[in-house]
N, C-alpha and C positions, 0 to 999 in steps of 0.2 A: 323766317326772314325778319330783320330787325332794322327798320330804317334809322338813319342817323338821328340823334337828339339835337334839335335846333331850338335852343332856349332863348327864342327871340320874340315871342308873343307877350304883349301886355296881358296881365293877369285878367283884365275885364274881357278882352276879346277871347281868351282861352275859355272863361267861364261861360260866355255867351255861346261859343262853339260846342262846349260839352252839353249845355242845356239843350241846344237845338239837336244834338245827336240823340239824347236821351228821349226826345219828343218824336223822333221818327217811328213810323209804325213799321212792325216787321211782319212778314207774311207768315201765316199758318196755313196756307193753302195746301190742300192735298189733291192727288190726282183722282182719287175715288175713295169711297167709304168701305173699307174692307170689313167693317163690323157687320155688314149685312150679308156677308158670305156664309154659306154653310160651314159649320165647324167640322173638320175631319175627326173621325173617331181615333181612339188611342191605337187601334190596330192599322189604321190607315197611316198614321204618323209613323209607327214602327216599321211599316212596309217602306217608306221613303228612306228612313234611316238605313235600313238593311240594304237597299238597292245601291246606296253610295258605299257601304262598307264592302259589299260583295262585287262591286263593279270590276270587270276585267276590260282589256282592250277591246274596243269595238262596241261597248255597252250603249244602249239606248235607255235612258232613265226617263219615263214618262210620269208626270205628277198630275193627276186629274184635278179638276176644279175643286176649290174648298180652301178653307183657312186652316193652316197646319201650324199648331203651336209647338215649337221645338225647344228642348232643353239641353240639346247638344249640337255641336258643330256638324255641318255636312261637308265631308272632305273627299276629294279625289286626289290620290297620291300616285304620281308617276305612271299614269296610264295614257293610252294613245287611242285616238279616234272615238272619244266619248261624247256623246250628245245628250244634254239634259234639257227637257222641254216640258213646259206647262201648258195649260189650256188658254193662256192669254194674260196679259199684265193684270187685268181686272177680274180674272177668274181664279187664278192659282197664286196664293200668297203664302209665303214662308215667313212666320214671325218668329223672331229670336228674343223677344221681350224677356223671356224667363231663362235665358241661357246663363248658366252659373260659371262655366269654365270655358276658357278660350276667348279669342278675341273676334275673329272673323265670323260671320254667319255662315258663308259658304267660302271654302278655300279649294283652289284648283291648281294642281301641279301635273304637268304632262304635256303631250303634244296633240294638236289638232283636236281640241276640246271645244265645244260650243254650249252656250247656255242661253235659252231663249223662252219668250212668252210666259214670264211669270214676275212676280214682285217679291221683294225681300224687305222686311220691315224690322226696325228697332234692334238692329245688332248692336252689342256693347262696344265692338271696335269697328272694323271696316265691314261694309255690307257684303260685297263679294270681292275676294282677293284672288288674282291669278299670278303665279310666281314661276319663273323658269319654264315658261311655256314656249314652244315653237308652233305657232298657229293656235290662236285663242280668239273666239268670237263671242261678243255680246249682242244679242239681237232682241230688241223689244223686251228689254229688262228694265224694270222700274225699282229703285232702291230709295228708300226714304225712312225718316224718323217721324212718327205720327204725332208727336207732341209739338211739332213745328220746330222753330230755331232755338235750340238750347245748347249750352256750352257742354252739357254731359252727353250729347249725341256722339256717334261714332266719327272717326276722322275722315274716312273717304267712303263714298257710296260704292262706286265702280273703280277698281284699283288693280289694274295690271302693272306689274313691276318686274324688271329684269326678263322681259319677253321679247320675242320676235314675231313679226306678222300678226299685228293686233288689229282687230276689227270691232268697232263700237258702232252700231247701227241701230237707230230708232229707239234709243233708250232714254230713260228719264232719271234724273238724280236730283234730290232735294234734301235740304236741311242738314247737310254734313258740316261739321265745325271746321273742316278744312277745305278740300276740293270735292265737288260732286263727282266729276269725271276727272281722274287723274292718271296719266301714263307716265311712268318714271323708269329711267334707266333702260330703255327698250329702243328697239329699232323696227323700221317698217310698220307705220301706224296710219290707220284711217279712223277718224272720228267724224261721223256724219249723221245728219238728219235726227239729232238728238236734242233734248231739252235739259237744261241745268238751271234750277231756280232755287232761291231761298237758302243757298249755301254762303260760305264765307267766299270761296273761289268757285266759279262755275265749272270751268274746264281748265286744266292744267297740263302742260307738256313740260317734263322736267328732266334734264340730262338725257335727252333721247335724241336719236337720229331719224331723219327721213319720215316726217309726219305730215299729213294733210288733214286739216280741220275745216269741213265746209258743211254748208246746209244745216247748221245747228241754230238754236236759240238760247242764248245765255242772257237771262233777265232776272231782275230782283236779287242778285247776289251782292256781295260787297265789291268784288271784282269779277268782271265777265270771263275773260280768257287770259291765261298767263303762260308765258314761255320762260322757263328759268333754267339757269345752270348753277348749281350749288356746289361748294367745295366739299371735299372729304367723303364723297360717295364712291361705291365700287366702280361705277362708270363715271370717269372723271368728267367728261364734257360731251354734250350733244350738239348737233347742228343740222340745219335743213328742216324748216318748218313753214308750210304754207297755210295761211288763215284767209279763207275767202268765202264769199256768198253766205255769210252768218249774219244773223240779227243779234246784235249786241246791245241791249236796250234796258234802260233804267235800272242799271246795277248800282242802286243807291241804299242797299239794305245795311242795317245796323250789322257792324262786325261783331259777332258773338263768340269768337274763338277765345280759348283760355290763354290769358297773357303768359308770356315766358316768365318763369319764376314763381308762378302761382300754382303750385301743385304738380304732381308727376305728369300731367297731361297738358302742361303749358305748350302753347302752339304759336310758332313764329309768324303764321299768317294773320296774327292779331294786328300786325302793323299795316296791313292793306287799308288804304283810306276808302271809305264808302264813297261810291260814285266814280269808280275806276272801270273804264271799258276794257282796254287791254293794257297789260303791263309786261314788259320786257325786262328781264334782269340778268345781265351777263350772258345774254343770248347771243347765238351765232347763226348767221345765215336765215333770216326770217323775212318772209314776204307777206304783206297784209294788204289785201285789195278786194274790191267790190263787196265790201261789208256795210250794213246799216248800223252806224255807231250813233245811237240816238239817246239823248236824255239822261246821259251819265253825268252826275252834277259837278264832278271835280275834274275828271280829264277823259278825253276819248282814248288816246294812246300815250303810255308813258314809256320813253326809252331811258333805261337806267342802267348804270353800271354797279357792280357790287360795292363800290365805295360808299354808296349812300346808305348802306346798312349799318355802317359803323363797326362792321366785324372785320377781322384780318382778311387781307386780300391775297395772301400767299398760300398756295397749295400745289402739290405735284400735278403736273399735266393739265393744268387748269389756269384760265385767264379770267380776271374779274371784269374784263371789258365786254360790252355788247358791240357787235360789229357785223357788218354786211346785212343791213336792214333796207328793205325797200316797201315804202307805204305809198299807196297810190289808188286812185279812183274809188275811195270810200266816200259814202254819204254821212255827213255829220249833222246832227240837230242838237242844239243845246237846250238846257232846262232852265227854268226860272228859279230853280231851287238853290239855296245857299250851298256854297262849296263846303268840303269836309274841313272841320276844324278839330274833330275828335282824334285824329292821328297825326303825328309829327310830319310825316311825308305830305299829307293833306294840308297841313298848315303851311309848309313851304310853298306848295303850288298855289294856295289860296292868297297868301300875303305878298309873295315875291314875284309873281308872274309879271310878264311885260305889258299886260292890258289892263290892269286895274284891280285893286283888292276885291276879292270875292267873285271874280269872273271865272266861270269855268273855261277850261282850255281844251282845244281839240287835240293838240299834240304838244307834249313837253319832252325836252331832252336835257338830262342833268348836266351834260356838257363835259363830263371826264373823257379823256382820251389817253391812249398809250404813248407817253412822251418818249419812248424808245423808237417809235415809228416816226415821229416828226415833232419839231419843237413848237409848232403852232397849229391850232386847230383848223385854220382856214383852208388848209389842203385837204381837209376831211379825211384824215388818216384811218377812221374807223369805217369808213364806207356807209354813212347813213344818207339814204336817198329818200327824198320826199317829193311827190308830184301829185298834188291834190287840186286838180283842176275843177273838180266838182264844187269846191268851196273856195271861191276867190277871197272871201274875208276870213280865211283860216286864222284861228288864234293859236299861234305857235309861240312857245317860249323856250329859248336856250338859256340854261342857268350857267353862271360861273361861280362854282363853289370851292375853288382852289384856295381861296384866301380866307375860308373859315366863315362861321356864322355871323360874324360881325361885319363882313364885307361882301355879302352876297350880291350878285349882279344878275340882271335879266335882260335879254334881247329878244326882239320879236322877228328879226329878219332871218329868213331861211334860205337865202339865195345860195350860199355855199353848199347846201344840200339838194340843189336841184340837179339830180342825176338819176340814172337807171341802173338796177342791179337785179338780174334775174336769179331766183333761188331755184335750183333744180331739185326735184324729188322724183322717185320712182317707186310707186307702191304697187306695181304690176304682180308682185309675188303674193299678194293678199287676194284670196278668193272672196269675192262679194256676193256670190250665189246664195 
């Protein structure tokens, strides 16, 4: 993701913003100290590796308590009904710090696979990746990098992609340089009762259909929960996400992603402004309700279209517009902290909002709409609905960016968006037992 370059700030304010960003503390919190666990013997480590290599359909791979130092990936390839289980997140730890080949620590391909009750540490790439799975369950899985927030950490902690019937339940993801919990190009998804902290993005649903994200805590990330549709992917576009009953709190973390153009691991999420609760980007059919969106210093919910990235907005079977959004009955609490100056999109929100320089916003809308549907935004052609009765003093800003960076306008009235729009999902195909 690359937000548009707005060259509008005086150099003094930009310098102040960068100084404030550099002074922010970043979390090195760990869920537990794995150094105190018993070290598994070389024979025990080899037994785990062998169990993965020899696994057949219906296998149960039990990994006893201990700290397992692995120098090779653990892979399940095209198997069915496989269960991988440890003795508990704080009891069974798979460490990939010494992995020399491959990217992921654990890679899973197949149908009806579950992984549960263990921790994965320090994978050079992704912590655990599931691909082309029909039926994949992550339950009580903790994935982290033990040196805290570093740009050399892996990209994703928990990473199902191109899957169907995905369940992520009671998991913990921390310190990834992209998203802690990422579900991409998938359908039928539940992410619940999980914790994402200390990542650039906490939880991300990307180019995916039919997702429910509820009962989670996203805290101390740069951005809490993201719903994106990006162009040029095998699955062109996703729709239908409900985000509810989550705690999206204090996502003011320094953004430590590697910038685009700086080495082979340059990461587009470097553009996320610290202090973002929820970001929608070219998202379709999203309902956000009954969440606690507290103390995110820049914006609670950002409704954005792909135009704001500055990248081309043409791609096959894909639309750059966010549409079909219903935001209601959320609880917002603002913070006293200075809004983000370190990222260009944060600068736009901080400097050009309709409520005053430096004031955090509850909801912003970048204001782009599909002019093939309507010549005027007042008919609400993109079906953006906002009914936040819990916050009568809501800080809302609609931007007008069509005339360029020298003529940015901002408006606080959201009367044209006072409507209702239910988003329907059906995740009954996912077994939560």
